[in-house]
PDB file of the backbone (N, CA, C, O) and the ligand in Angstrom, with CONECT records:
HET     CA  A 101       1
ATOM      1  N   MET A   1       0.837  -1.202   0.000  1.00  0.00           N
ATOM      2  CA  MET A   1       0.000   0.000   0.000  1.00  0.00           C
ATOM      3  C   MET A   1       0.872   1.253   0.000  1.00  0.00           C
ATOM      4  O   MET A   1       2.037   1.210   0.397  1.00  0.00           O
ATOM      5  N   THR A   2       0.310   2.345  -0.440  1.00  0.00           N
ATOM      6  CA  THR A   2       1.052   3.611  -0.459  1.00  0.00           C
ATOM      7  C   THR A   2       1.095   4.207   0.946  1.00  0.00           C
ATOM      8  O   THR A   2       0.411   3.730   1.852  1.00  0.00           O
ATOM      9  N   ASP A   3       1.902   5.252   1.119  1.00  0.00           N
ATOM     10  CA  ASP A   3       1.988   5.925   2.423  1.00  0.00           C
ATOM     11  C   ASP A   3       0.620   6.430   2.862  1.00  0.00           C
ATOM     12  O   ASP A   3       0.236   6.281   4.022  1.00  0.00           O
ATOM     13  N   LEU A   4      -0.114   7.032   1.920  1.00  0.00           N
ATOM     14  CA  LEU A   4      -1.427   7.587   2.285  1.00  0.00           C
ATOM     15  C   LEU A   4      -2.400   6.473   2.669  1.00  0.00           C
ATOM     16  O   LEU A   4      -3.155   6.600   3.633  1.00  0.00           O
ATOM     17  N   GLU A   5      -2.372   5.389   1.907  1.00  0.00           N
ATOM     18  CA  GLU A   5      -3.251   4.251   2.222  1.00  0.00           C
ATOM     19  C   GLU A   5      -2.903   3.645   3.578  1.00  0.00           C
ATOM     20  O   GLU A   5      -3.788   3.302   4.362  1.00  0.00           O
ATOM     21  N   ASN A   6      -1.602   3.518   3.845  1.00  0.00           N
ATOM     22  CA  ASN A   6      -1.163   3.027   5.158  1.00  0.00           C
ATOM     23  C   ASN A   6      -1.617   3.952   6.281  1.00  0.00           C
ATOM     24  O   ASN A   6      -2.031   3.496   7.346  1.00  0.00           O
ATOM     25  N   SER A   7      -1.535   5.260   6.031  1.00  0.00           N
ATOM     26  CA  SER A   7      -1.934   6.228   7.054  1.00  0.00           C
ATOM     27  C   SER A   7      -3.414   6.086   7.379  1.00  0.00           C
ATOM     28  O   SER A   7      -3.807   6.132   8.545  1.00  0.00           O
ATOM     29  N   LEU A   8      -4.231   5.914   6.350  1.00  0.00           N
ATOM     30  CA  LEU A   8      -5.670   5.757   6.569  1.00  0.00           C
ATOM     31  C   LEU A   8      -5.960   4.459   7.317  1.00  0.00           C
ATOM     32  O   LEU A   8      -6.801   4.428   8.216  1.00  0.00           O
ATOM     33  N   ALA A   9      -5.261   3.391   6.943  1.00  0.00           N
ATOM     34  CA  ALA A   9      -5.452   2.101   7.625  1.00  0.00           C
ATOM     35  C   ALA A   9      -5.058   2.216   9.098  1.00  0.00           C
ATOM     36  O   ALA A   9      -5.701   1.631   9.969  1.00  0.00           O
ATOM     37  N   THR A  10      -3.991   2.978   9.366  1.00  0.00           N
ATOM     38  CA  THR A  10      -3.551   3.182  10.749  1.00  0.00           C
ATOM     39  C   THR A  10      -4.611   3.911  11.558  1.00  0.00           C
ATOM     40  O   THR A  10      -4.890   3.538  12.698  1.00  0.00           O
ATOM     41  N   ILE A  11      -5.208   4.959  10.971  1.00  0.00           N
ATOM     42  CA  ILE A  11      -6.261   5.710  11.671  1.00  0.00           C
ATOM     43  C   ILE A  11      -7.415   4.771  12.037  1.00  0.00           C
ATOM     44  O   ILE A  11      -7.924   4.811  13.157  1.00  0.00           O
ATOM     45  N   ILE A  12      -7.821   3.926  11.083  1.00  0.00           N
ATOM     46  CA  ILE A  12      -8.921   2.986  11.326  1.00  0.00           C
ATOM     47  C   ILE A  12      -8.545   1.991  12.434  1.00  0.00           C
ATOM     48  O   ILE A  12      -9.348   1.712  13.325  1.00  0.00           O
ATOM     49  N   ASP A  13      -7.310   1.458  12.368  1.00  0.00           N
ATOM     50  CA  ASP A  13      -6.814   0.518  13.385  1.00  0.00           C
ATOM     51  C   ASP A  13      -6.832   1.129  14.780  1.00  0.00           C
ATOM     52  O   ASP A  13      -7.311   0.518  15.735  1.00  0.00           O
ATOM     53  N   VAL A  14      -6.298   2.355  14.880  1.00  0.00           N
ATOM     54  CA  VAL A  14      -6.203   3.021  16.185  1.00  0.00           C
ATOM     55  C   VAL A  14      -7.600   3.260  16.749  1.00  0.00           C
ATOM     56  O   VAL A  14      -7.837   3.053  17.939  1.00  0.00           O
ATOM     57  N   PHE A  15      -8.523   3.697  15.895  1.00  0.00           N
ATOM     58  CA  PHE A  15      -9.898   3.918  16.351  1.00  0.00           C
ATOM     59  C   PHE A  15     -10.474   2.629  16.934  1.00  0.00           C
ATOM     60  O   PHE A  15     -11.043   2.636  18.025  1.00  0.00           O
ATOM     61  N   HIS A  16     -10.323   1.518  16.198  1.00  0.00           N
ATOM     62  CA  HIS A  16     -10.931   0.255  16.652  1.00  0.00           C
ATOM     63  C   HIS A  16     -10.239  -0.304  17.890  1.00  0.00           C
ATOM     64  O   HIS A  16     -10.886  -0.871  18.771  1.00  0.00           O
ATOM     65  N   LYS A  17      -8.920  -0.139  17.952  1.00  0.00           N
ATOM     66  CA  LYS A  17      -8.179  -0.618  19.118  1.00  0.00           C
ATOM     67  C   LYS A  17      -8.740   0.007  20.403  1.00  0.00           C
ATOM     68  O   LYS A  17      -8.871  -0.668  21.423  1.00  0.00           O
ATOM     69  N   HIS A  18      -9.068   1.306  20.339  1.00  0.00           N
ATOM     70  CA  HIS A  18      -9.577   1.988  21.528  1.00  0.00           C
ATOM     71  C   HIS A  18     -11.079   1.805  21.694  1.00  0.00           C
ATOM     72  O   HIS A  18     -11.573   1.702  22.817  1.00  0.00           O
ATOM     73  N   ALA A  19     -11.806   1.766  20.583  1.00  0.00           N
ATOM     74  CA  ALA A  19     -13.272   1.663  20.669  1.00  0.00           C
ATOM     75  C   ALA A  19     -13.711   0.321  21.247  1.00  0.00           C
ATOM     76  O   ALA A  19     -14.753   0.233  21.897  1.00  0.00           O
ATOM     77  N   GLU A  20     -12.913  -0.727  21.010  1.00  0.00           N
ATOM     78  CA  GLU A  20     -13.354  -2.059  21.441  1.00  0.00           C
ATOM     79  C   GLU A  20     -13.013  -2.367  22.895  1.00  0.00           C
ATOM     80  O   GLU A  20     -13.324  -3.452  23.387  1.00  0.00           O
ATOM     81  N   LYS A  21     -12.374  -1.419  23.589  1.00  0.00           N
ATOM     82  CA  LYS A  21     -12.005  -1.672  24.986  1.00  0.00           C
ATOM     83  C   LYS A  21     -13.229  -1.842  25.884  1.00  0.00           C
ATOM     84  O   LYS A  21     -13.288  -2.757  26.705  1.00  0.00           O
ATOM     85  N   GLU A  22     -14.208  -0.943  25.716  1.00  0.00           N
ATOM     86  CA  GLU A  22     -15.387  -0.976  26.593  1.00  0.00           C
ATOM     87  C   GLU A  22     -16.643  -0.705  25.788  1.00  0.00           C
ATOM     88  O   GLU A  22     -16.608   0.031  24.802  1.00  0.00           O
ATOM     89  N   GLY A  23     -17.732  -1.287  26.198  1.00  0.00           N
ATOM     90  CA  GLY A  23     -19.042  -0.977  25.628  1.00  0.00           C
ATOM     91  C   GLY A  23     -19.108  -1.235  24.131  1.00  0.00           C
ATOM     92  O   GLY A  23     -18.574  -2.230  23.640  1.00  0.00           O
ATOM     93  N   ASP A  24     -19.768  -0.330  23.405  1.00  0.00           N
ATOM     94  CA  ASP A  24     -19.945  -0.465  21.958  1.00  0.00           C
ATOM     95  C   ASP A  24     -18.583  -0.499  21.262  1.00  0.00           C
ATOM     96  O   ASP A  24     -17.779   0.423  21.398  1.00  0.00           O
ATOM     97  N   LYS A  25     -18.339  -1.593  20.507  1.00  0.00           N
ATOM     98  CA  LYS A  25     -17.042  -1.789  19.858  1.00  0.00           C
ATOM     99  C   LYS A  25     -16.793  -0.809  18.712  1.00  0.00           C
ATOM    100  O   LYS A  25     -15.660  -0.668  18.252  1.00  0.00           O
ATOM    101  N   HIS A  26     -17.837  -0.140  18.254  1.00  0.00           N
ATOM    102  CA  HIS A  26     -17.695   0.737  17.095  1.00  0.00           C
ATOM    103  C   HIS A  26     -17.754   2.213  17.463  1.00  0.00           C
ATOM    104  O   HIS A  26     -17.799   3.078  16.589  1.00  0.00           O
ATOM    105  N   LYS A  27     -17.753   2.496  18.772  1.00  0.00           N
ATOM    106  CA  LYS A  27     -17.803   3.888  19.228  1.00  0.00           C
ATOM    107  C   LYS A  27     -16.847   4.089  20.389  1.00  0.00           C
ATOM    108  O   LYS A  27     -16.621   3.189  21.198  1.00  0.00           O
ATOM    109  N   LEU A  28     -16.282   5.307  20.454  1.00  0.00           N
ATOM    110  CA  LEU A  28     -15.449   5.671  21.594  1.00  0.00           C
ATOM    111  C   LEU A  28     -16.323   6.340  22.635  1.00  0.00           C
ATOM    112  O   LEU A  28     -17.002   7.327  22.349  1.00  0.00           O
ATOM    113  N   LYS A  29     -16.303   5.788  23.869  1.00  0.00           N
ATOM    114  CA  LYS A  29     -16.912   6.559  24.942  1.00  0.00           C
ATOM    115  C   LYS A  29     -15.894   7.572  25.415  1.00  0.00           C
ATOM    116  O   LYS A  29     -14.739   7.544  24.991  1.00  0.00           O
ATOM    117  N   LYS A  30     -16.321   8.476  26.301  1.00  0.00           N
ATOM    118  CA  LYS A  30     -15.456   9.603  26.654  1.00  0.00           C
ATOM    119  C   LYS A  30     -14.097   9.140  27.202  1.00  0.00           C
ATOM    120  O   LYS A  30     -13.059   9.706  26.861  1.00  0.00           O
ATOM    121  N   SER A  31     -14.116   8.108  28.053  1.00  0.00           N
ATOM    122  CA  SER A  31     -12.855   7.642  28.643  1.00  0.00           C
ATOM    123  C   SER A  31     -11.947   7.014  27.580  1.00  0.00           C
ATOM    124  O   SER A  31     -10.723   7.126  27.658  1.00  0.00           O
ATOM    125  N   GLU A  32     -12.550   6.358  26.593  1.00  0.00           N
ATOM    126  CA  GLU A  32     -11.751   5.773  25.509  1.00  0.00           C
ATOM    127  C   GLU A  32     -11.152   6.862  24.617  1.00  0.00           C
ATOM    128  O   GLU A  32     -10.008   6.755  24.176  1.00  0.00           O
ATOM    129  N   LEU A  33     -11.936   7.909  24.358  1.00  0.00           N
ATOM    130  CA  LEU A  33     -11.429   9.033  23.561  1.00  0.00           C
ATOM    131  C   LEU A  33     -10.256   9.704  24.285  1.00  0.00           C
ATOM    132  O   LEU A  33      -9.251  10.072  23.678  1.00  0.00           O
ATOM    133  N   LYS A  34     -10.422   9.847  25.591  1.00  0.00           N
ATOM    134  CA  LYS A  34      -9.358  10.460  26.410  1.00  0.00           C
ATOM    135  C   LYS A  34      -8.076   9.619  26.333  1.00  0.00           C
ATOM    136  O   LYS A  34      -6.993  10.160  26.113  1.00  0.00           O
ATOM    137  N   ASP A  35      -8.199   8.297  26.515  1.00  0.00           N
ATOM    138  CA  ASP A  35      -7.034   7.411  26.433  1.00  0.00           C
ATOM    139  C   ASP A  35      -6.396   7.465  25.052  1.00  0.00           C
ATOM    140  O   ASP A  35      -5.172   7.474  24.923  1.00  0.00           O
ATOM    141  N   LEU A  36      -7.241   7.500  24.018  1.00  0.00           N
ATOM    142  CA  LEU A  36      -6.716   7.557  22.650  1.00  0.00           C
ATOM    143  C   LEU A  36      -5.868   8.819  22.458  1.00  0.00           C
ATOM    144  O   LEU A  36      -4.766   8.757  21.914  1.00  0.00           O
ATOM    145  N   ILE A  37      -6.391   9.960  22.908  1.00  0.00           N
ATOM    146  CA  ILE A  37      -5.649  11.219  22.757  1.00  0.00           C
ATOM    147  C   ILE A  37      -4.336  11.149  23.536  1.00  0.00           C
ATOM    148  O   ILE A  37      -3.276  11.507  23.023  1.00  0.00           O
ATOM    149  N   ASN A  38      -4.423  10.682  24.781  1.00  0.00           N
ATOM    150  CA  ASN A  38      -3.221  10.663  25.629  1.00  0.00           C
ATOM    151  C   ASN A  38      -2.200   9.626  25.157  1.00  0.00           C
ATOM    152  O   ASN A  38      -0.994   9.848  25.274  1.00  0.00           O
ATOM    153  N   ASP A  39      -2.673   8.502  24.628  1.00  0.00           N
ATOM    154  CA  ASP A  39      -1.747   7.446  24.178  1.00  0.00           C
ATOM    155  C   ASP A  39      -1.210   7.697  22.774  1.00  0.00           C
ATOM    156  O   ASP A  39      -0.041   7.432  22.490  1.00  0.00           O
ATOM    157  N   GLU A  40      -2.077   8.212  21.892  1.00  0.00           N
ATOM    158  CA  GLU A  40      -1.724   8.236  20.468  1.00  0.00           C
ATOM    159  C   GLU A  40      -1.393   9.632  19.926  1.00  0.00           C
ATOM    160  O   GLU A  40      -0.807   9.753  18.850  1.00  0.00           O
ATOM    161  N   LEU A  41      -1.770  10.693  20.670  1.00  0.00           N
ATOM    162  CA  LEU A  41      -1.520  12.046  20.162  1.00  0.00           C
ATOM    163  C   LEU A  41      -0.814  12.938  21.191  1.00  0.00           C
ATOM    164  O   LEU A  41      -1.136  14.121  21.303  1.00  0.00           O
ATOM    165  N   PRO A  42       0.151  12.377  21.947  1.00  0.00           N
ATOM    166  CA  PRO A  42       0.756  13.181  23.023  1.00  0.00           C
ATOM    167  C   PRO A  42       1.560  14.369  22.503  1.00  0.00           C
ATOM    168  O   PRO A  42       1.677  15.388  23.184  1.00  0.00           O
ATOM    169  N   ASN A  43       2.111  14.241  21.306  1.00  0.00           N
ATOM    170  CA  ASN A  43       2.972  15.318  20.785  1.00  0.00           C
ATOM    171  C   ASN A  43       2.184  16.397  20.065  1.00  0.00           C
ATOM    172  O   ASN A  43       2.568  17.566  20.081  1.00  0.00           O
ATOM    173  N   LEU A  44       1.075  16.007  19.428  1.00  0.00           N
ATOM    174  CA  LEU A  44       0.311  16.977  18.638  1.00  0.00           C
ATOM    175  C   LEU A  44      -0.795  17.629  19.443  1.00  0.00           C
ATOM    176  O   LEU A  44      -1.056  18.821  19.280  1.00  0.00           O
ATOM    177  N   VAL A  45      -1.448  16.871  20.306  1.00  0.00           N
ATOM    178  CA  VAL A  45      -2.567  17.429  21.076  1.00  0.00           C
ATOM    179  C   VAL A  45      -2.148  17.692  22.516  1.00  0.00           C
ATOM    180  O   VAL A  45      -2.590  18.669  23.120  1.00  0.00           O
ATOM    181  N   GLY A  46      -1.296  16.828  23.073  1.00  0.00           N
ATOM    182  CA  GLY A  46      -0.893  16.970  24.470  1.00  0.00           C
ATOM    183  C   GLY A  46      -1.812  16.176  25.372  1.00  0.00           C
ATOM    184  O   GLY A  46      -2.858  15.692  24.942  1.00  0.00           O
ATOM    185  N   GLN A  47      -1.413  16.045  26.627  1.00  0.00           N
ATOM    186  CA  GLN A  47      -2.193  15.265  27.579  1.00  0.00           C
ATOM    187  C   GLN A  47      -3.447  16.031  27.983  1.00  0.00           C
ATOM    188  O   GLN A  47      -3.390  17.208  28.339  1.00  0.00           O
ATOM    189  N   VAL A  48      -4.586  15.333  27.921  1.00  0.00           N
ATOM    190  CA  VAL A  48      -5.834  15.923  28.410  1.00  0.00           C
ATOM    191  C   VAL A  48      -6.095  15.333  29.790  1.00  0.00           C
ATOM    192  O   VAL A  48      -6.350  14.136  29.923  1.00  0.00           O
ATOM    193  N   LYS A  49      -6.030  16.172  30.804  1.00  0.00           N
ATOM    194  CA  LYS A  49      -6.185  15.654  32.163  1.00  0.00           C
ATOM    195  C   LYS A  49      -7.517  16.046  32.781  1.00  0.00           C
ATOM    196  O   LYS A  49      -8.114  15.251  33.507  1.00  0.00           O
ATOM    197  N   ASP A  50      -8.002  17.270  32.506  1.00  0.00           N
ATOM    198  CA  ASP A  50      -9.192  17.686  33.248  1.00  0.00           C
ATOM    199  C   ASP A  50     -10.481  17.285  32.535  1.00  0.00           C
ATOM    200  O   ASP A  50     -10.574  17.246  31.308  1.00  0.00           O
ATOM    201  N   GLN A  51     -11.456  16.992  33.370  1.00  0.00           N
ATOM    202  CA  GLN A  51     -12.736  16.468  32.890  1.00  0.00           C
ATOM    203  C   GLN A  51     -13.483  17.505  32.041  1.00  0.00           C
ATOM    204  O   GLN A  51     -14.153  17.141  31.074  1.00  0.00           O
ATOM    205  N   ALA A  52     -13.372  18.788  32.394  1.00  0.00           N
ATOM    206  CA  ALA A  52     -14.102  19.833  31.670  1.00  0.00           C
ATOM    207  C   ALA A  52     -13.667  19.888  30.203  1.00  0.00           C
ATOM    208  O   ALA A  52     -14.492  20.095  29.312  1.00  0.00           O
ATOM    209  N   THR A  53     -12.369  19.701  29.961  1.00  0.00           N
ATOM    210  CA  THR A  53     -11.863  19.709  28.582  1.00  0.00           C
ATOM    211  C   THR A  53     -12.435  18.541  27.797  1.00  0.00           C
ATOM    212  O   THR A  53     -12.851  18.699  26.650  1.00  0.00           O
ATOM    213  N   MET A  54     -12.453  17.345  28.431  1.00  0.00           N
ATOM    214  CA  MET A  54     -13.009  16.161  27.765  1.00  0.00           C
ATOM    215  C   MET A  54     -14.504  16.334  27.517  1.00  0.00           C
ATOM    216  O   MET A  54     -15.015  15.961  26.461  1.00  0.00           O
ATOM    217  N   ASP A  55     -15.203  16.907  28.508  1.00  0.00           N
ATOM    218  CA  ASP A  55     -16.646  17.132  28.361  1.00  0.00           C
ATOM    219  C   ASP A  55     -16.933  18.016  27.154  1.00  0.00           C
ATOM    220  O   ASP A  55     -17.802  17.702  26.341  1.00  0.00           O
ATOM    221  N   SER A  56     -16.203  19.123  27.038  1.00  0.00           N
ATOM    222  CA  SER A  56     -16.498  20.045  25.945  1.00  0.00           C
ATOM    223  C   SER A  56     -16.027  19.490  24.603  1.00  0.00           C
ATOM    224  O   SER A  56     -16.646  19.752  23.572  1.00  0.00           O
ATOM    225  N   LEU A  57     -14.924  18.718  24.612  1.00  0.00           N
ATOM    226  CA  LEU A  57     -14.478  18.096  23.357  1.00  0.00           C
ATOM    227  C   LEU A  57     -15.516  17.084  22.864  1.00  0.00           C
ATOM    228  O   LEU A  57     -15.897  17.100  21.694  1.00  0.00           O
ATOM    229  N   MET A  58     -15.972  16.203  23.767  1.00  0.00           N
ATOM    230  CA  MET A  58     -16.962  15.206  23.369  1.00  0.00           C
ATOM    231  C   MET A  58     -18.242  15.891  22.887  1.00  0.00           C
ATOM    232  O   MET A  58     -18.851  15.469  21.904  1.00  0.00           O
ATOM    233  N   GLU A  59     -18.642  16.961  23.596  1.00  0.00           N
ATOM    234  CA  GLU A  59     -19.850  17.677  23.212  1.00  0.00           C
ATOM    235  C   GLU A  59     -19.730  18.252  21.802  1.00  0.00           C
ATOM    236  O   GLU A  59     -20.684  18.218  21.025  1.00  0.00           O
ATOM    237  N   SER A  60     -18.543  18.783  21.479  1.00  0.00           N
ATOM    238  CA  SER A  60     -18.372  19.386  20.157  1.00  0.00           C
ATOM    239  C   SER A  60     -18.276  18.329  19.047  1.00  0.00           C
ATOM    240  O   SER A  60     -18.650  18.591  17.904  1.00  0.00           O
ATOM    241  N   LEU A  61     -17.770  17.126  19.392  1.00  0.00           N
ATOM    242  CA  LEU A  61     -17.627  16.080  18.364  1.00  0.00           C
ATOM    243  C   LEU A  61     -18.899  15.261  18.174  1.00  0.00           C
ATOM    244  O   LEU A  61     -19.147  14.733  17.090  1.00  0.00           O
ATOM    245  N   ASP A  62     -19.701  15.159  19.227  1.00  0.00           N
ATOM    246  CA  ASP A  62     -20.834  14.233  19.238  1.00  0.00           C
ATOM    247  C   ASP A  62     -22.025  14.820  18.473  1.00  0.00           C
ATOM    248  O   ASP A  62     -22.981  15.312  19.072  1.00  0.00           O
ATOM    249  N   SER A  63     -21.951  14.757  17.144  1.00  0.00           N
ATOM    250  CA  SER A  63     -22.987  15.440  16.351  1.00  0.00           C
ATOM    251  C   SER A  63     -24.329  14.725  16.383  1.00  0.00           C
ATOM    252  O   SER A  63     -25.360  15.364  16.171  1.00  0.00           O
ATOM    253  N   ASP A  64     -24.351  13.398  16.646  1.00  0.00           N
ATOM    254  CA  ASP A  64     -25.649  12.720  16.732  1.00  0.00           C
ATOM    255  C   ASP A  64     -26.182  12.621  18.168  1.00  0.00           C
ATOM    256  O   ASP A  64     -27.244  12.043  18.401  1.00  0.00           O
ATOM    257  N   GLY A  65     -25.441  13.186  19.124  1.00  0.00           N
ATOM    258  CA  GLY A  65     -25.953  13.321  20.483  1.00  0.00           C
ATOM    259  C   GLY A  65     -26.123  12.037  21.268  1.00  0.00           C
ATOM    260  O   GLY A  65     -26.954  11.988  22.175  1.00  0.00           O
ATOM    261  N   ASP A  66     -25.345  10.966  20.947  1.00  0.00           N
ATOM    262  CA  ASP A  66     -25.476   9.725  21.730  1.00  0.00           C
ATOM    263  C   ASP A  66     -24.395   9.604  22.809  1.00  0.00           C
ATOM    264  O   ASP A  66     -24.208   8.539  23.396  1.00  0.00           O
ATOM    265  N   SER A  67     -23.697  10.699  23.058  1.00  0.00           N
ATOM    266  CA  SER A  67     -22.656  10.753  24.093  1.00  0.00           C
ATOM    267  C   SER A  67     -21.462   9.843  23.823  1.00  0.00           C
ATOM    268  O   SER A  67     -20.641   9.620  24.713  1.00  0.00           O
ATOM    269  N   GLU A  68     -21.358   9.316  22.601  1.00  0.00           N
ATOM    270  CA  GLU A  68     -20.175   8.547  22.215  1.00  0.00           C
ATOM    271  C   GLU A  68     -19.667   9.072  20.875  1.00  0.00           C
ATOM    272  O   GLU A  68     -20.375   9.775  20.153  1.00  0.00           O
ATOM    273  N   CYS A  69     -18.420   8.711  20.562  1.00  0.00           N
ATOM    274  CA  CYS A  69     -17.781   9.235  19.364  1.00  0.00           C
ATOM    275  C   CYS A  69     -17.659   8.096  18.345  1.00  0.00           C
ATOM    276  O   CYS A  69     -16.827   7.204  18.511  1.00  0.00           O
ATOM    277  N   ASP A  70     -18.477   8.122  17.302  1.00  0.00           N
ATOM    278  CA  ASP A  70     -18.374   7.078  16.271  1.00  0.00           C
ATOM    279  C   ASP A  70     -17.260   7.431  15.279  1.00  0.00           C
ATOM    280  O   ASP A  70     -16.615   8.470  15.414  1.00  0.00           O
ATOM    281  N   PHE A  71     -17.038   6.578  14.295  1.00  0.00           N
ATOM    282  CA  PHE A  71     -15.876   6.789  13.425  1.00  0.00           C
ATOM    283  C   PHE A  71     -15.967   8.107  12.649  1.00  0.00           C
ATOM    284  O   PHE A  71     -14.972   8.809  12.472  1.00  0.00           O
ATOM    285  N   GLN A  72     -17.178   8.424  12.193  1.00  0.00           N
ATOM    286  CA  GLN A  72     -17.338   9.672  11.447  1.00  0.00           C
ATOM    287  C   GLN A  72     -17.041  10.894  12.323  1.00  0.00           C
ATOM    288  O   GLN A  72     -16.391  11.845  11.889  1.00  0.00           O
ATOM    289  N   GLU A  73     -17.530  10.845  13.560  1.00  0.00           N
ATOM    290  CA  GLU A  73     -17.269  11.936  14.502  1.00  0.00           C
ATOM    291  C   GLU A  73     -15.781  11.996  14.852  1.00  0.00           C
ATOM    292  O   GLU A  73     -15.216  13.078  15.012  1.00  0.00           O
ATOM    293  N   PHE A  74     -15.154  10.823  14.968  1.00  0.00           N
ATOM    294  CA  PHE A  74     -13.722  10.754  15.239  1.00  0.00           C
ATOM    295  C   PHE A  74     -12.929  11.379  14.088  1.00  0.00           C
ATOM    296  O   PHE A  74     -11.938  12.072  14.316  1.00  0.00           O
ATOM    297  N   MET A  75     -13.370  11.131  12.854  1.00  0.00           N
ATOM    298  CA  MET A  75     -12.664  11.694  11.695  1.00  0.00           C
ATOM    299  C   MET A  75     -12.741  13.214  11.675  1.00  0.00           C
ATOM    300  O   MET A  75     -11.820  13.875  11.196  1.00  0.00           O
ATOM    301  N   THR A  76     -13.847  13.780  12.197  1.00  0.00           N
ATOM    302  CA  THR A  76     -13.935  15.239  12.326  1.00  0.00           C
ATOM    303  C   THR A  76     -12.815  15.744  13.227  1.00  0.00           C
ATOM    304  O   THR A  76     -12.180  16.760  12.945  1.00  0.00           O
ATOM    305  N   PHE A  77     -12.585  15.012  14.317  1.00  0.00           N
ATOM    306  CA  PHE A  77     -11.521  15.385  15.250  1.00  0.00           C
ATOM    307  C   PHE A  77     -10.141  15.260  14.588  1.00  0.00           C
ATOM    308  O   PHE A  77      -9.310  16.162  14.687  1.00  0.00           O
ATOM    309  N   ILE A  78      -9.913  14.119  13.907  1.00  0.00           N
ATOM    310  CA  ILE A  78      -8.634  13.906  13.227  1.00  0.00           C
ATOM    311  C   ILE A  78      -8.401  14.996  12.170  1.00  0.00           C
ATOM    312  O   ILE A  78      -7.280  15.475  11.998  1.00  0.00           O
ATOM    313  N   THR A  79      -9.471  15.375  11.471  1.00  0.00           N
ATOM    314  CA  THR A  79      -9.365  16.443  10.477  1.00  0.00           C
ATOM    315  C   THR A  79      -8.935  17.754  11.137  1.00  0.00           C
ATOM    316  O   THR A  79      -8.061  18.457  10.630  1.00  0.00           O
ATOM    317  N   MET A  80      -9.562  18.073  12.276  1.00  0.00           N
ATOM    318  CA  MET A  80      -9.202  19.296  13.003  1.00  0.00           C
ATOM    319  C   MET A  80      -7.727  19.275  13.400  1.00  0.00           C
ATOM    320  O   MET A  80      -7.013  20.263  13.224  1.00  0.00           O
ATOM    321  N   VAL A  81      -7.277  18.136  13.939  1.00  0.00           N
ATOM    322  CA  VAL A  81      -5.877  18.029  14.367  1.00  0.00           C
ATOM    323  C   VAL A  81      -4.948  18.169  13.158  1.00  0.00           C
ATOM    324  O   VAL A  81      -3.922  18.846  13.223  1.00  0.00           O
ATOM    325  N   ALA A  82      -5.328  17.514  12.051  1.00  0.00           N
ATOM    326  CA  ALA A  82      -4.481  17.551  10.857  1.00  0.00           C
ATOM    327  C   ALA A  82      -4.400  18.962  10.278  1.00  0.00           C
ATOM    328  O   ALA A  82      -3.330  19.400   9.857  1.00  0.00           O
ATOM    329  N   VAL A  83      -5.531  19.674  10.258  1.00  0.00           N
ATOM    330  CA  VAL A  83      -5.538  21.042   9.720  1.00  0.00           C
ATOM    331  C   VAL A  83      -4.689  21.959  10.600  1.00  0.00           C
ATOM    332  O   VAL A  83      -3.925  22.780  10.091  1.00  0.00           O
ATOM    333  N   CYS A  84      -4.822  21.818  11.917  1.00  0.00           N
ATOM    334  CA  CYS A  84      -4.003  22.627  12.837  1.00  0.00           C
ATOM    335  C   CYS A  84      -2.518  22.352  12.634  1.00  0.00           C
ATOM    336  O   CYS A  84      -1.702  23.273  12.598  1.00  0.00           O
ATOM    337  N   CYS A  85      -2.180  21.076  12.503  1.00  0.00           N
ATOM    338  CA  CYS A  85      -0.806  20.647  12.258  1.00  0.00           C
ATOM    339  C   CYS A  85      -0.253  21.250  10.981  1.00  0.00           C
ATOM    340  O   CYS A  85       0.863  21.767  10.941  1.00  0.00           O
ATOM    341  N   HIS A  86      -1.059  21.169   9.951  1.00  0.00           N
ATOM    342  CA  HIS A  86      -0.651  21.685   8.648  1.00  0.00           C
ATOM    343  C   HIS A  86      -0.373  23.176   8.728  1.00  0.00           C
ATOM    344  O   HIS A  86       0.618  23.663   8.183  1.00  0.00           O
ATOM    345  N   GLU A  87      -1.271  23.913   9.425  1.00  0.00           N
ATOM    346  CA  GLU A  87      -1.084  25.356   9.589  1.00  0.00           C
ATOM    347  C   GLU A  87       0.188  25.648  10.375  1.00  0.00           C
ATOM    348  O   GLU A  87       0.943  26.562  10.044  1.00  0.00           O
ATOM    349  N   PHE A  88       0.415  24.856  11.422  1.00  0.00           N
ATOM    350  CA  PHE A  88       1.598  25.042  12.268  1.00  0.00           C
ATOM    351  C   PHE A  88       2.877  24.879  11.437  1.00  0.00           C
ATOM    352  O   PHE A  88       3.785  25.708  11.508  1.00  0.00           O
ATOM    353  N   PHE A  89       2.933  23.797  10.649  1.00  0.00           N
ATOM    354  CA  PHE A  89       4.154  23.536   9.875  1.00  0.00           C
ATOM    355  C   PHE A  89       4.324  24.547   8.744  1.00  0.00           C
ATOM    356  O   PHE A  89       5.447  24.906   8.390  1.00  0.00           O
ATOM    357  N   GLU A  90       3.204  25.007   8.178  1.00  0.00           N
ATOM    358  CA  GLU A  90       3.268  26.038   7.143  1.00  0.00           C
ATOM    359  C   GLU A  90       3.896  27.314   7.678  1.00  0.00           C
ATOM    360  O   GLU A  90       4.759  27.915   7.038  1.00  0.00           O
ATOM    361  N   HIS A  91       3.441  27.728   8.889  1.00  0.00           N
ATOM    362  CA  HIS A  91       3.976  28.942   9.495  1.00  0.00           C
ATOM    363  C   HIS A  91       5.467  28.797   9.766  1.00  0.00           C
ATOM    364  O   HIS A  91       6.242  29.740   9.602  1.00  0.00           O
ATOM    365  N   HIS A  92       5.853  27.585  10.189  1.00  0.00           N
ATOM    366  CA  HIS A  92       7.258  27.380  10.505  1.00  0.00           C
ATOM    367  C   HIS A  92       8.145  27.372   9.262  1.00  0.00           C
ATOM    368  O   HIS A  92       9.318  27.740   9.314  1.00  0.00           O
ATOM    369  N   GLU A  93       7.559  26.944   8.146  1.00  0.00           N
ATOM    370  CA  GLU A  93       8.327  26.968   6.888  1.00  0.00           C
ATOM    371  C   GLU A  93       8.600  28.405   6.448  1.00  0.00           C
ATOM    372  O   GLU A  93       9.643  28.704   5.867  1.00  0.00           O
ATOM    373  N   ASP A  94       7.628  29.300   6.740  1.00  0.00           N
ATOM    374  CA  ASP A  94       7.774  30.698   6.324  1.00  0.00           C
ATOM    375  C   ASP A  94       8.883  31.408   7.080  1.00  0.00           C
ATOM    376  O   ASP A  94       9.477  32.363   6.579  1.00  0.00           O
ATOM    377  N   GLU A  95       9.160  30.933   8.298  1.00  0.00           N
ATOM    378  CA  GLU A  95      10.117  31.675   9.142  1.00  0.00           C
ATOM    379  C   GLU A  95      11.567  31.428   8.732  1.00  0.00           C
ATOM    380  O   GLU A  95      12.483  31.978   9.343  1.00  0.00           O
TER     381      GLU A  95
HETATM  382 CA    CA A 101     -21.981  10.243  18.676  1.00  0.00          CA2+
END
C-alpha cells in the first residue's frame, strides 16, 4: 500500500483498538477518547487531564448526540488536528 493508504489504515486501526475496549465496539466513549488522545496524540494534542476539557471536546464532536464518538465523529476530530498541524508547519516553513 502507499503511504497515504497506510496512514488511513492506521487511523482505522487506532480507532478500533480503543473503541473495542469498553461498551460499543464501534464507538469511543469519553474515557476511551481520552485514552486515545493521551496514548496516540501526546505530541500533537498533548495530555488531556481535566474532565471539563473532555466534556467540551466530546460535546463538540458528538454530532448525533449519543454521548459517544463514532468513526465519522472521530474523523472530524482527526481532520481538526491535521488542519491545525498543517497550519503550524506552514507557518514554521515561512520563518
Ligand atoms: Ca456520537
